[in-house]
GUSEKOL-771937 format. One record per residue (C-alpha): residue in one letter; x, y, z; residue number from 0. Coordinates in steps of 0.2 Angstrom, whole numbers, plus 5000, padded with zeros to 4 digits. Layout:
REM residues N
atom residuo->a&x->X&y->Y&z->Z&num->NUM
...
***
This chain:
REM residues 225
atom residuo->y&x->4918&y->4981&z->4915&num->0
atom residuo->t&x->4923&y->4992&z->4930&num->1
atom residuo->a&x->4932&y->5009&z->4928&num->2
atom residuo->d&x->4946&y->5001&z->4939&num->3
atom residuo->q&x->4949&y->4988&z->4926&num->4
atom residuo->a&x->4950&y->5000&z->4912&num->5
atom residuo->r&x->4961&y->5012&z->4922&num->6
atom residuo->y&x->4973&y->4998&z->4926&num->7
atom residuo->a&x->4974&y->4991&z->4909&num->8
atom residuo->l&x->4977&y->5009&z->4902&num->9
atom residuo->a&x->4990&y->5013&z->4915&num->10
atom residuo->a&x->4999&y->4996&z->4912&num->11
atom residuo->n&x->5000&y->4999&z->4894&num->12
atom residuo->a&x->5004&y->5017&z->4893&num->13
atom residuo->p&x->5022&y->5023&z->4888&num->14
atom residuo->e&x->5026&y->5039&z->4896&num->15
atom residuo->t&x->5034&y->5047&z->4880&num->16
atom residuo->a&x->5023&y->5040&z->4866&num->17
atom residuo->d&x->5006&y->5036&z->4860&num->18
atom residuo->s&x->4999&y->5019&z->4866&num->19
atom residuo->e&x->4987&y->5007&z->4858&num->20
atom residuo->f&x->4972&y->4998&z->4866&num->21
atom residuo->s&x->4967&y->4981&z->4861&num->22
atom residuo->w&x->4953&y->4970&z->4868&num->23
atom residuo->k&x->4965&y->4955&z->4869&num->24
atom residuo->d&x->4977&y->4965&z->4879&num->25
atom residuo->f&x->4963&y->4971&z->4891&num->26
atom residuo->q&x->4957&y->4953&z->4893&num->27
atom residuo->s&x->4975&y->4947&z->4897&num->28
atom residuo->r&x->4979&y->4960&z->4909&num->29
atom residuo->c&x->4962&y->4958&z->4918&num->30
atom residuo->n&x->4963&y->4939&z->4919&num->31
atom residuo->a&x->4982&y->4936&z->4921&num->32
atom residuo->e&x->4986&y->4951&z->4932&num->33
atom residuo->l&x->4971&y->4958&z->4941&num->34
atom residuo->l&x->4962&y->4941&z->4944&num->35
atom residuo->g&x->4976&y->4929&z->4943&num->36
atom residuo->k&x->4990&y->4938&z->4953&num->37
atom residuo->f&x->4982&y->4953&z->4963&num->38
atom residuo->g&x->4964&y->4947&z->4967&num->39
atom residuo->n&x->4969&y->4929&z->4969&num->40
atom residuo->f&x->4982&y->4932&z->4983&num->41
atom residuo->i&x->4970&y->4944&z->4992&num->42
atom residuo->h&x->4955&y->4932&z->4992&num->43
atom residuo->r&x->4965&y->4917&z->4996&num->44
atom residuo->v&x->4973&y->4925&z->5011&num->45
atom residuo->l&x->4957&y->4933&z->5018&num->46
atom residuo->v&x->4947&y->4917&z->5016&num->47
atom residuo->f&x->4961&y->4907&z->5025&num->48
atom residuo->a&x->4961&y->4920&z->5039&num->49
atom residuo->r&x->4942&y->4918&z->5040&num->50
atom residuo->q&x->4943&y->4899&z->5042&num->51
atom residuo->h&x->4959&y->4898&z->5053&num->52
atom residuo->c&x->4961&y->4914&z->5062&num->53
atom residuo->r&x->4942&y->4917&z->5067&num->54
atom residuo->s&x->4942&y->4932&z->5055&num->55
atom residuo->l&x->4954&y->4941&z->5066&num->56
atom residuo->i&x->4971&y->4949&z->5062&num->57
atom residuo->p&x->4983&y->4937&z->5071&num->58
atom residuo->p&x->4998&y->4942&z->5080&num->59
atom residuo->m&x->5014&y->4943&z->5070&num->60
atom residuo->g&x->5025&y->4934&z->5083&num->61
atom residuo->d&x->5043&y->4928&z->5080&num->62
atom residuo->l&x->5049&y->4931&z->5062&num->63
atom residuo->h&x->5059&y->4918&z->5053&num->64
atom residuo->e&x->5071&y->4922&z->5039&num->65
atom residuo->a&x->5059&y->4919&z->5026&num->66
atom residuo->d&x->5047&y->4931&z->5034&num->67
atom residuo->k&x->5060&y->4944&z->5036&num->68
atom residuo->r&x->5065&y->4943&z->5018&num->69
atom residuo->f&x->5046&y->4945&z->5013&num->70
atom residuo->l&x->5044&y->4960&z->5024&num->71
atom residuo->a&x->5060&y->4968&z->5017&num->72
atom residuo->q&x->5053&y->4964&z->4999&num->73
atom residuo->i&x->5037&y->4973&z->5003&num->74
atom residuo->e&x->5046&y->4988&z->5010&num->75
atom residuo->h&x->5057&y->4989&z->4994&num->76
atom residuo->l&x->5043&y->4987&z->4982&num->77
atom residuo->m&x->5033&y->5000&z->4991&num->78
atom residuo->e&x->5047&y->5013&z->4989&num->79
atom residuo->m&x->5048&y->5009&z->4971&num->80
atom residuo->i&x->5030&y->5011&z->4968&num->81
atom residuo->a&x->5030&y->5028&z->4978&num->82
atom residuo->s&x->5045&y->5033&z->4967&num->83
atom residuo->s&x->5036&y->5029&z->4951&num->84
atom residuo->f&x->5020&y->5039&z->4956&num->85
atom residuo->r&x->5031&y->5054&z->4961&num->86
atom residuo->a&x->5038&y->5053&z->4943&num->87
atom residuo->f&x->5021&y->5051&z->4935&num->88
atom residuo->q&x->5027&y->5034&z->4928&num->89
atom residuo->l&x->5011&y->5025&z->4929&num->90
atom residuo->r&x->5016&y->5010&z->4919&num->91
atom residuo->k&x->5031&y->5007&z->4931&num->92
atom residuo->a&x->5020&y->5009&z->4946&num->93
atom residuo->s&x->5008&y->4996&z->4939&num->94
atom residuo->q&x->5022&y->4984&z->4935&num->95
atom residuo->h&x->5029&y->4985&z->4953&num->96
atom residuo->l&x->5011&y->4983&z->4960&num->97
atom residuo->m&x->5010&y->4966&z->4951&num->98
atom residuo->e&x->5027&y->4962&z->4957&num->99
atom residuo->l&x->5021&y->4965&z->4975&num->100
atom residuo->a&x->5006&y->4954&z->4972&num->101
atom residuo->q&x->5016&y->4940&z->4965&num->102
atom residuo->a&x->5028&y->4941&z->4980&num->103
atom residuo->g&x->5013&y->4938&z->4991&num->104
atom residuo->n&x->5008&y->4923&z->4981&num->105
atom residuo->v&x->5026&y->4916&z->4981&num->106
atom residuo->y&x->5027&y->4919&z->5000&num->107
atom residuo->f&x->5010&y->4911&z->5004&num->108
atom residuo->d&x->5014&y->4896&z->4993&num->109
atom residuo->m&x->5031&y->4894&z->5000&num->110
atom residuo->k&x->5025&y->4894&z->5019&num->111
atom residuo->k&x->5011&y->4882&z->5015&num->112
atom residuo->p&x->4999&y->4888&z->5030&num->113
atom residuo->w&x->4987&y->4875&z->5025&num->114
atom residuo->m&x->4999&y->4862&z->5031&num->115
atom residuo->m&x->5002&y->4871&z->5047&num->116
atom residuo->a&x->4984&y->4871&z->5050&num->117
atom residuo->k&x->4984&y->4852&z->5052&num->118
atom residuo->d&x->4996&y->4853&z->5067&num->119
atom residuo->p&x->4990&y->4863&z->5083&num->120
atom residuo->e&x->5008&y->4865&z->5088&num->121
atom residuo->k&x->5012&y->4876&z->5073&num->122
atom residuo->k&x->4998&y->4888&z->5076&num->123
atom residuo->f&x->5010&y->4902&z->5080&num->124
atom residuo->l&x->5019&y->4899&z->5063&num->125
atom residuo->l&x->5002&y->4900&z->5054&num->126
atom residuo->e&x->4998&y->4916&z->5063&num->127
atom residuo->t&x->5014&y->4924&z->5058&num->128
atom residuo->t&x->5012&y->4919&z->5040&num->129
atom residuo->i&x->4994&y->4926&z->5039&num->130
atom residuo->a&x->4999&y->4942&z->5048&num->131
atom residuo->c&x->5013&y->4945&z->5036&num->132
atom residuo->s&x->5002&y->4941&z->5021&num->133
atom residuo->l&x->4989&y->4953&z->5028&num->134
atom residuo->l&x->5002&y->4967&z->5029&num->135
atom residuo->c&x->5006&y->4964&z->5011&num->136
atom residuo->i&x->4987&y->4966&z->5007&num->137
atom residuo->k&x->4987&y->4982&z->5017&num->138
atom residuo->n&x->5001&y->4989&z->5006&num->139
atom residuo->l&x->4993&y->4982&z->4990&num->140
atom residuo->s&x->4978&y->4992&z->4994&num->141
atom residuo->l&x->4988&y->5008&z->4997&num->142
atom residuo->a&x->4998&y->5005&z->4981&num->143
atom residuo->a&x->4983&y->5002&z->4970&num->144
atom residuo->s&x->4973&y->5017&z->4977&num->145
atom residuo->p&x->4979&y->5030&z->4964&num->146
atom residuo->l&x->4976&y->5017&z->4949&num->147
atom residuo->m&x->4961&y->5008&z->4956&num->148
atom residuo->p&x->4953&y->5018&z->4969&num->149
atom residuo->e&x->4936&y->5009&z->4971&num->150
atom residuo->t&x->4945&y->4992&z->4972&num->151
atom residuo->a&x->4958&y->4998&z->4984&num->152
atom residuo->q&x->4944&y->5005&z->4995&num->153
atom residuo->k&x->4935&y->4988&z->4995&num->154
atom residuo->i&x->4952&y->4979&z->5001&num->155
atom residuo->w&x->4954&y->4993&z->5014&num->156
atom residuo->e&x->4937&y->4989&z->5021&num->157
atom residuo->m&x->4940&y->4970&z->5021&num->158
atom residuo->l&x->4955&y->4973&z->5032&num->159
atom residuo->g&x->4943&y->4981&z->5045&num->160
atom residuo->f&x->4946&y->4999&z->5041&num->161
atom residuo->t&x->4932&y->5012&z->5041&num->162
atom residuo->t&x->4941&y->5027&z->5034&num->163
atom residuo->t&x->4943&y->5033&z->5016&num->164
atom residuo->l&x->4959&y->5026&z->5010&num->165
atom residuo->a&x->4961&y->5040&z->4997&num->166
atom residuo->q&x->4961&y->5053&z->5010&num->167
atom residuo->g&x->4975&y->5046&z->5020&num->168
atom residuo->n&x->4993&y->5050&z->5021&num->169
atom residuo->w&x->5004&y->5038&z->5010&num->170
atom residuo->a&x->5019&y->5038&z->5021&num->171
atom residuo->e&x->5009&y->5036&z->5037&num->172
atom residuo->i&x->4999&y->5021&z->5030&num->173
atom residuo->a&x->5014&y->5013&z->5023&num->174
atom residuo->a&x->5023&y->5014&z->5040&num->175
atom residuo->d&x->5008&y->5008&z->5050&num->176
atom residuo->s&x->5006&y->4990&z->5056&num->177
atom residuo->l&x->4990&y->4980&z->5057&num->178
atom residuo->p&x->4983&y->4979&z->5075&num->179
atom residuo->a&x->4982&y->4961&z->5080&num->180
atom residuo->g&x->4964&y->4956&z->5086&num->181
atom residuo->r&x->4955&y->4967&z->5074&num->182
atom residuo->a&x->4940&y->4959&z->5065&num->183
atom residuo->l&x->4941&y->4957&z->5046&num->184
atom residuo->s&x->4926&y->4959&z->5035&num->185
atom residuo->e&x->4919&y->4945&z->5024&num->186
atom residuo->p&x->4930&y->4943&z->5008&num->187
atom residuo->v&x->4923&y->4948&z->4992&num->188
atom residuo->v&x->4928&y->4943&z->4974&num->189
atom residuo->l&x->4936&y->4959&z->4967&num->190
atom residuo->f&x->4937&y->4954&z->4948&num->191
atom residuo->k&x->4928&y->4941&z->4937&num->192
atom residuo->k&x->4936&y->4932&z->4922&num->193
atom residuo->i&x->4933&y->4939&z->4905&num->194
atom residuo->e&x->4929&y->4925&z->4893&num->195
atom residuo->d&x->4934&y->4924&z->4875&num->196
atom residuo->s&x->4916&y->4925&z->4869&num->197
atom residuo->e&x->4915&y->4942&z->4878&num->198
atom residuo->v&x->4931&y->4949&z->4869&num->199
atom residuo->e&x->4925&y->4942&z->4852&num->200
atom residuo->e&x->4909&y->4951&z->4854&num->201
atom residuo->q&x->4918&y->4967&z->4858&num->202
atom residuo->i&x->4930&y->4965&z->4843&num->203
atom residuo->a&x->4915&y->4962&z->4832&num->204
atom residuo->k&x->4909&y->4979&z->4836&num->205
atom residuo->l&x->4924&y->4988&z->4830&num->206
atom residuo->g&x->4922&y->4998&z->4814&num->207
atom residuo->k&x->4903&y->4998&z->4815&num->208
atom residuo->p&x->4894&y->5015&z->4815&num->209
atom residuo->i&x->4888&y->5020&z->4832&num->210
atom residuo->e&x->4869&y->5024&z->4832&num->211
atom residuo->q&x->4867&y->5043&z->4833&num->212
atom residuo->a&x->4859&y->5049&z->4849&num->213
atom residuo->p&x->4842&y->5058&z->4849&num->214
atom residuo->k&x->4843&y->5076&z->4845&num->215
atom residuo->a&x->4836&y->5080&z->4862&num->216
atom residuo->l&x->4850&y->5071&z->4871&num->217
atom residuo->l&x->4863&y->5080&z->4860&num->218
atom residuo->s&x->4856&y->5097&z->4864&num->219
atom residuo->a&x->4855&y->5093&z->4883&num->220
atom residuo->a&x->4873&y->5087&z->4882&num->221
atom residuo->a&x->4879&y->5103&z->4875&num->222
atom residuo->l&x->4872&y->5113&z->4889&num->223
atom residuo->p&x->4885&y->5120&z->4902&num->224
***
């Protein structure tokens, strides 16, 4: 499993004032339901749709309807909550708000139904606004995820056409920036794979078993400064 999966699962399960427990079942649930089902699913479906119906270009945002305005306001509010959580070193709260932002994106996308708009050429401008708002949400998701999942966040950043290193950017500036219409999007990649029950059962079966001791040569080398 990736370091980012472990980092997220530990952060999401970490009380700030007490010990926390790790379980493989909780790890599986968070990876499948949250990272794959909410976070990765929203990002992938929007980018694939943009590739198919916007020629892999960031569309113009155009005129905003009330639903679009509410969604953009929700993005701004949740990003403020995430930033506040990170400033207070509250990683669990930050991860919770991150998933709230991903879920808000899913709800917006399902509510707008851009696949229905794609059937009517006269609604192309509505489709473009929906995708532009969704891509803006993805940009903010990559920023919000960066402290928790830096490798995954960088992949998302590059899929949006950026060539810079996200982790070296300024949070406030990135959060405030819009996405330039007309910029090319990179090919979407799947960020997470489903963790099957059989995999978890295999890991649980290993618990309590003694770990084979490493060769003495390796142990000696590991002790060197």
